[in-house]
C-alpha positions as CSV (number, residue, x, y, z in Angstrom):
1,X,111.9,73.1,59.9
2,X,115.9,73.7,59.0
3,X,117.7,75.5,61.6
4,X,120.2,78.7,60.5
5,X,123.3,79.1,61.6
6,X,124.9,82.7,62.3
7,X,127.0,84.3,59.9
8,X,130.4,85.6,60.9
9,X,129.0,89.4,61.5
10,X,126.0,88.2,63.2
11,X,127.6,86.0,65.6
12,X,130.3,89.2,66.2
13,X,127.2,91.2,66.8
14,X,125.5,88.4,69.2
15,X,128.7,88.3,71.2
16,X,129.1,91.5,71.7
17,X,125.3,92.0,72.7
18,X,125.7,88.8,75.4
19,X,128.6,90.6,77.0
20,X,126.4,93.3,78.2
21,X,124.2,91.4,79.4
22,X,124.0,90.4,83.6
23,X,122.7,87.0,83.9
24,X,119.6,86.0,86.3
25,X,121.6,83.2,87.7
26,X,125.2,83.7,87.3
27,X,125.9,80.4,89.0
28,X,124.0,78.6,85.8
29,X,125.5,80.8,83.3
30,X,129.0,80.4,83.9
31,X,128.1,76.5,83.5
32,X,126.6,77.3,79.7
33,X,129.8,78.3,77.9
34,X,129.2,79.1,74.4
35,X,132.2,78.6,72.5
36,X,133.5,81.1,70.2
37,X,132.7,81.6,66.5
38,X,134.8,80.3,64.0
39,X,135.1,82.8,61.3
40,X,135.0,81.4,57.7
41,X,136.9,82.8,54.8
42,X,133.8,83.0,52.3
43,X,131.7,84.8,55.8
44,X,133.9,87.7,56.5
45,X,133.5,90.8,55.2
46,X,137.1,92.2,53.5
47,X,137.2,95.4,55.4
48,X,135.0,94.5,58.9
49,X,134.5,97.7,60.8
50,X,135.2,97.6,64.5
51,X,132.1,97.2,66.5
52,X,131.5,100.4,68.8
53,X,131.8,99.4,72.7
54,X,128.6,99.8,74.1
55,X,128.8,102.0,77.3
56,X,128.0,100.1,80.4
57,X,124.6,100.2,81.4
58,X,124.1,102.2,85.0
59,X,124.0,100.3,88.3
60,X,120.3,99.4,88.9
61,X,119.0,100.2,92.4
62,X,117.7,96.9,93.7
63,X,114.0,97.5,94.3
64,X,112.5,96.3,97.5
65,X,109.5,94.6,96.3
66,X,107.0,92.9,98.5
67,X,105.4,89.2,97.8
68,X,101.9,90.1,96.4
69,X,98.8,88.7,98.4
70,X,98.1,85.0,98.4
71,X,94.6,85.0,97.7
72,X,93.6,83.1,100.4
73,X,93.6,82.8,104.1
74,X,94.9,79.4,105.9
75,X,92.3,77.2,107.1
76,X,93.3,77.4,110.6
77,X,93.3,81.2,110.9
78,X,90.2,81.0,109.0
79,X,88.6,78.9,111.5
80,X,89.7,80.9,114.4
81,X,87.8,84.2,112.9
82,X,84.6,82.2,112.8
83,X,85.0,81.0,116.3
84,X,85.8,84.4,117.2
85,X,89.2,83.6,118.8
86,X,90.5,86.1,116.4
87,X,89.3,89.4,116.6
88,X,88.7,91.3,113.3
89,X,89.8,95.0,113.5
90,X,87.3,96.2,111.2
91,X,84.8,96.3,108.6
92,X,83.8,98.0,105.4
93,X,80.5,97.5,103.5
94,X,80.7,98.2,99.8
95,X,76.8,97.3,98.9
96,X,75.1,99.8,96.8
97,X,78.2,101.5,95.9
98,X,79.3,101.6,91.9
99,X,82.6,100.3,90.8
100,X,84.1,103.6,90.9
101,X,83.2,104.4,94.7
102,X,83.7,100.9,96.0
103,X,87.5,101.0,94.8
104,X,88.0,104.2,96.2
105,X,86.4,103.5,99.5
106,X,88.4,99.7,100.0
107,X,91.8,101.4,99.1
108,X,91.2,104.4,101.9
109,X,89.9,101.6,104.1
110,X,93.0,99.4,103.8
111,X,95.3,102.2,104.2
112,X,93.6,103.5,107.0
113,X,93.4,100.0,108.7
114,X,97.1,99.2,108.0
115,X,98.2,102.5,109.2
116,X,96.5,101.7,112.8
117,X,98.5,98.7,112.8
118,X,95.2,96.6,112.1
119,X,95.7,92.5,111.8
120,X,92.3,91.3,110.1
121,X,89.7,93.1,108.4
122,X,86.3,92.0,106.9
123,X,85.5,93.6,103.6
124,X,81.6,92.8,102.6
125,X,81.2,92.8,99.0
126,X,77.7,91.2,98.7
127,X,76.7,87.9,97.1
128,X,75.3,89.8,94.0
129,X,71.7,88.5,92.7
130,X,70.4,88.3,89.3
131,X,71.6,87.1,86.0
132,X,75.0,88.1,84.1
133,X,77.0,91.1,85.1
134,X,75.4,90.8,88.6
135,X,77.8,90.5,91.7
136,X,80.5,92.7,90.5
137,X,82.0,94.2,93.2
138,X,82.4,90.2,94.5
139,X,84.4,89.5,91.3
140,X,86.6,92.7,91.2
141,X,87.7,93.1,95.0
142,X,89.8,90.2,95.0
143,X,91.5,92.0,92.0
144,X,91.8,95.2,93.9
145,X,93.5,93.7,96.8
146,X,96.4,92.1,94.5
147,X,96.7,95.3,92.8
148,X,99.5,97.4,93.0
149,X,98.0,99.9,95.6
150,X,96.8,97.9,97.7
151,X,99.8,95.1,97.8
152,X,101.9,97.0,100.3
153,X,99.5,96.6,103.0
154,X,97.5,93.1,102.1
155,X,98.9,90.2,103.2
156,X,96.0,87.4,102.1
157,X,92.3,87.4,101.7
158,X,89.8,84.5,101.6
159,X,85.9,83.9,101.9
160,X,84.7,84.8,104.9
161,X,82.9,82.3,107.1
162,X,78.7,82.4,106.7
163,X,78.1,84.2,110.1
164,X,80.4,87.1,108.8
165,X,78.5,86.8,105.4
166,X,80.4,83.7,103.5
167,X,80.5,84.2,100.1
168,X,79.5,87.6,99.8
169,X,82.4,89.0,102.4
170,X,86.3,88.7,102.5
171,X,88.8,88.3,105.6
172,X,91.7,90.1,104.7
173,X,95.1,89.9,106.2
174,X,97.2,93.0,106.7
175,X,101.0,93.3,107.0
176,X,102.2,94.2,110.5
177,X,104.4,97.3,110.2
178,X,107.6,96.6,112.7
């Protein structure tokens, strides 16, 4: 496909827009200097209207965002949990609940556990049985733990040791509030 060049009017509009943008990485943007457009006599309009200067965008307040849960507890911590040298501060069993009930129960449990400054909790989902569509809580809970509602409380999570439920349970590490 043949590369199309911008007309003088399009280039002027682009330059106007480009001046209003704040670069994500200023040090990189300083290196990439775009040469000014040279208008040609045949492409320039007879009476070009001066382009209106757009108002400066309001300064955005920086939003403090917590990193999302990693989705996997490190092997060392999992081993300590299995041996009992790291205590499980709380547990919730979601067996027999609908998705809606389980989501509400999990959110409340995680928030209460974080308020009580628990470090590690156990979430029992069950393995699910039968064919297609079974084990829906087992599939859904990791998505809920990485969702916007629980991200402020969850550092990481991972499958539990067989003594604590194996594939049908998750260890969840919670953020310590200082």
